[in-house]
N, C-alpha and C positions, 0 to 999 in steps of 0.2 A: 208549853215543851214544843219543842223544836225535833223535828223529825227529818231523819236525813237518809237518801236513796246513797250505794254503796258505790258499785262501779259506774263511773261515766261522776262521779260527784266529790266523795270520799280520796278516789282514786281517779289518775286518768284515761280511765276505762280500759286501759290495755291488762289485756294478760298473760302470765309467763308460766308454760309448765316444765318442770324439772323432770330430769332424765325418768323418774317411776309417774309420774302425773301430778305429782302435789303442784299446787297452784301459790303463785307469788305473786303480790300485790304490793306496789307503793303508797304510803300516805306521805301526806305535807306534815311534818311536826306542827307548825303554828296551828293547822286546823285543829290539831289535839286540844292545841296550849286553848284555843279559843270554845272549845266544847267544855274544858275544866274550868273555865270562866265563868260559862252559862251556868254551871254545875253550882260554883262559889255564891252566885248571884240569887240561886233557888230556882234558876229553871230548868226543868226536865228536859230528857234528851232520848231520842228514841233512833233504832235503825229500823228498817223495813225495805228489804233484800229480796230482789227474784232468784237472787242465786242464793244456795247455802255453801259456805264454806268454812274451817275452822278459822284462816287467816282472821276471817271477819268478826269469830268471836274473839280471835286473840287480843286485835286492833281495840273492839268494843272495851273489853274489860282494862287494858292497858290506859284507855283516855274517860273509864268510867262513865261510859251511857248505860242509861237505866234499861231501857227494855230494848229487845231484840228480838226482830220477827224475820227469817230467811227465809227461802223455799216459799215467797209470795208472790206468785203470780196474779194474784187477784190484790191489788193495793189496796185496794176500796174494801177490801174484806178485813186485808190488815189490818186498816188506819181505825174499823168499826171494833175488833178486837182490843186493839193498843188504847181505844177512847173507851171501852166498859171496864179494861183491866185498871186503867188510871182515874175513873170517875171524873176527867175530862170532858168536855165539849170539841166538836172540830175548829170553833171561832179562836179557843184557845189557843190552838196550833200554827206552829209554821210548820212550811215542808219546802226540801229542797229535792229537785231531781230534775232529769236530765233526757228523759227518753219520753217514747209515749203511753208506755205501760205506765209510769206516773202521775199521768192527768186523772185520771177515776181518785186518786186521792188528792192529786194536787189541787183541782179546780173546789175541793168542799173544805179548804182549811181556811181558818182565818187570815195570813197571810204565805205568799207561797211565791218562790224562788226558783229561778235556774240558771244554770252556771250558763258565762258566754258562749259556750263551745255546744250547747243542748241543739237538740232538734229543735226547727224553726217552728212545728206546730207546739211547741213547751212554749218556747219566747214567746209566742202571739199568748199565749192565755196566763202569765203568772203576772203579779205583781210587781215584779223586780228580776231584771237579769244583773249578775254580777260582774264585777270589769275582769276577774280573775276566771281561767278555766276550772275546768273539776282538774282534782287530784294538786293544784297548782294554787292553796291560796282561798281559791273559791269559798270554803266553809268557814274560815276566819272573819273574809268577809262578813258572811252573814251574821256570824254569832256578835261580830263589832256593832253591826246596825241594830241588832236587836238590842245590845245590853244599853248602846245609845240611849234606843228609844225609851227604856225603861229605866231608864238613872242606875242602871248597874255596871256603867263601864269607867265611871271618875272615881267611885269608892274603889278598882281592885288596880286601875291604874294607879293612882295615890300610895295603894299599899308597896307600889314596886322603886316608889319614888323618895321613899322614907329613908 
């Protein structure tokens, strides 16, 4: 399973508020397609986010993310809940984050990623740093890395070349 932080990973981390206090976030379309490719390859997906916003639920539904935990200020606890719910071990998971709040979870999974504009403390503690920034294709980059490593990329690519 691949676990995603939201703000700064699936988005560029900027918060936009409307006149009535509603929150707006921008998501990269290629990130969403990469997440759908993971699902096609049989790889589970999840979100662990400290913030709790309806727009995150909407995006997760649009790209068919299976598990969503919002309002998780203690991400290690959220990871434990997610593992119990899915029956997976931490070693069977990948996590992509961008800030120190992600460290308690990101340092416990099998493969850890940080976006290239992550906090330096996170960059120093992960296995792989993306070439792209959060909200600018970093998630797609992670999806492609995982799909290639698991043999799931070629069948998906070939399905589009027919």
